[in-house]
C-alpha positions in Angstrom: 174.5 -8.1 -58.9 172.2 -8.2 -61.9 171.4 -11.9 -61.4 170.7 -11.3 -57.7 168.2 -8.6 -58.5 166.5 -10.7 -61.1 166.2 -13.7 -58.7 165.1 -11.4 -55.9 162.4 -9.9 -58.2 161.1 -13.3 -59.2 161.1 -14.4 -55.6 159.0 -11.3 -54.7 156.5 -12.1 -57.4 156.2 -15.7 -56.3 155.7 -14.7 -52.7 153.1 -12.1 -53.7 151.1 -14.7 -55.7 151.4 -17.2 -52.9 150.4 -14.6 -50.2 146.8 -15.9 -49.7 148.2 -19.3 -48.8 151.1 -18.0 -46.8 148.9 -15.7 -44.6 147.0 -18.7 -43.3 150.1 -20.2 -41.8 150.5 -19.8 -38.0 153.7 -17.6 -38.5 153.8 -14.8 -36.0 151.8 -16.7 -33.4 154.5 -19.2 -32.4 155.6 -19.9 -28.8 158.2 -17.4 -27.8 156.6 -14.5 -29.7 156.0 -11.5 -27.5 152.5 -10.1 -27.3 151.3 -7.3 -24.9 147.7 -6.2 -25.0 146.4 -3.4 -22.9 143.2 -1.3 -23.0 144.2 1.1 -25.8 147.5 -0.5 -26.8 148.7 -3.7 -28.3 152.3 -4.7 -29.1 153.4 -7.8 -31.0 157.1 -8.8 -31.6 157.5 -12.1 -33.4 160.8 -13.1 -31.8 160.6 -16.8 -32.6 159.4 -16.2 -36.1 162.3 -13.8 -36.7 164.8 -16.3 -35.5 163.4 -19.1 -37.7 163.3 -16.8 -40.8 166.9 -15.7 -40.1 168.0 -19.3 -39.8 166.4 -20.4 -43.0 167.7 -17.4 -45.0 171.2 -18.0 -43.6 171.1 -21.6 -44.6 169.8 -20.8 -48.1 172.4 -18.1 -48.7 175.2 -20.4 -47.4 174.1 -23.2 -49.7 173.8 -20.8 -52.6 177.3 -19.4 -52.2 178.8 -22.9 -52.0 
């Protein structure tokens, strides 16, 4: 558990430092993402982005446990 928390902390620091570059990627605006915009209301659900992130994390954790 200790190693997992250390790796997770380091990963968060790296993602935080790389955030200016990551925010320029078209994530959240992929085909299949649900966006509803009305007069005083907007709703965005990144369905495709969630599926891709889930797939990548599942693959990484599967490889890490192997």
